[in-house]
C-alpha positions in Angstrom: -27.7 -18.6 11.3 -28.2 -15.2 12.9 -24.9 -15.4 14.8 -23.0 -16.5 11.7 -24.2 -13.5 9.6 -23.6 -11.1 12.5 -19.9 -12.1 12.5 -19.4 -11.1 8.9 -21.6 -8.0 8.9 -20.4 -6.3 12.0 -17.0 -5.8 13.7 -17.3 -8.3 16.5 -14.6 -7.0 18.8 -16.0 -3.4 18.8 -19.6 -4.1 18.1 -19.6 -1.4 15.5 -20.3 -1.1 11.9 -23.4 -1.3 9.7 -25.7 -4.2 9.4 -25.5 -5.9 5.9 -22.8 -6.1 3.4 -22.7 -3.9 0.3 -19.9 -4.6 -2.1 -20.5 -1.5 -4.2 -20.1 0.6 -1.0 -16.8 -1.2 -0.3 -15.6 -0.5 -3.8 -16.4 3.2 -3.4 -14.5 3.3 -0.2 -11.5 1.6 -1.8 -11.5 4.1 -4.7 -11.8 7.0 -2.3 -8.8 5.7 -0.3 -6.7 5.2 -3.4 -7.5 8.8 -4.5 -6.4 10.1 -1.1 -3.2 8.0 -1.4 -2.5 9.3 -4.9 -2.6 12.8 -3.7 0.6 12.1 -1.7 3.6 12.7 -3.9 5.7 10.0 -2.3 3.1 7.4 -3.4 2.3 8.9 -6.8 5.9 9.1 -8.1 6.7 5.6 -7.0 3.6 4.3 -8.8 4.6 6.3 -12.0 8.2 4.9 -11.8 6.8 1.4 -11.6 4.5 1.8 -14.6 7.3 3.3 -16.7 9.5 0.3 -15.9 6.7 -2.2 -16.2 6.0 -1.4 -19.9 9.4 -2.5 -21.3 9.6 -5.4 -18.8 6.3 -6.7 -20.1 7.5 -6.4 -23.7 11.0 -7.9 -23.3 10.8 -10.1 -20.2 7.2 -11.4 -20.1 4.3 -11.7 -17.8 6.1 -13.4 -14.9 8.6 -10.6 -14.5 5.9 -8.0 -14.9 3.8 -9.7 -12.2 6.8 -9.6 -9.8 7.0 -5.8 -10.4 3.2 -5.5 -9.8 3.5 -7.4 -6.5 6.6 -5.5 -5.3 4.9 -2.2 -6.2 1.7 -3.2 -4.4 3.7 -4.3 -1.3 5.6 -1.0 -1.3 2.5 1.2 -1.9 0.6 -0.6 0.9 3.5 0.0 3.3 3.5 3.7 2.3 -0.2 3.9 2.9 0.0 2.2 6.3 2.9 4.5 7.3 0.9 7.6 6.3 -2.2 6.3 8.2 -0.1 5.5 11.3 1.5 8.9 11.3 -1.8 10.6 10.8 -3.4 8.8 13.7 -0.4 9.6 15.9 -0.6 13.2 15.0 -4.3 13.3 15.6 -4.1 11.6 19.0 -1.0 13.5 20.2 -0.2 16.6 18.1 2.7 17.7 20.4 6.1 15.9 20.4 6.2 12.8 22.5 9.0 10.2 22.7 6.6 7.2 22.4 4.8 8.6 19.4 8.2 9.2 17.8 9.1 5.6 18.4 5.9 4.5 16.8 6.5 6.7 13.8 10.1 5.5 13.5 9.0 1.8 13.4 6.4 2.6 10.8 8.9 4.4 8.7 11.4 1.6 9.1 8.8 -0.9 7.8 8.2 1.3 4.8 11.9 1.7 4.2 12.3 -2.1 4.0 9.4 -2.3 1.5 11.0 0.4 -0.6 14.3 -1.3 -0.5 12.8 -4.6 -1.7 10.9 -2.7 -4.4 14.0 -1.0 -5.6 15.9 -4.3 -5.8 13.2 -5.8 -8.0 13.2 -2.7 -10.3 17.0 -2.7 -10.6 17.1 -6.4 -11.5 14.3 -6.0 -14.0 16.0 -2.9 -15.6 19.2 -4.9 -15.9 17.3 -7.8 -17.6 15.6 -5.4 -20.0 19.0 -3.7 -20.8 20.5 -7.0 -21.8 17.7 -7.4 -24.4 18.4 -4.0 -26.1 
């Protein structure tokens, strides 16, 4: 039993972390991370665009189409946040220009670009569907 609990309470591979699990603390960390992400304009405006499109889609197309927008938006925003995190870590570790750091950042940006492209396709399709109802 001791070993089983230890697996879930501490990071096994690094032997770091705190003993015990506190869901309220986890929620506080999540909210704090979302607040940091919302301070980035590239994240905030995409969220606002999604909400603006989500409202008429929910009215005219229904819950299924709205849930597709929510999933595409969550996927895209997650990719944006991962990209920002990767770039920040790279800049922290190696502030000067380095070819390998540049490649890492380019790959992270490419992944984000794919997520944004998929998000945009979903939004365009949903906008066209709403337009046909008007």
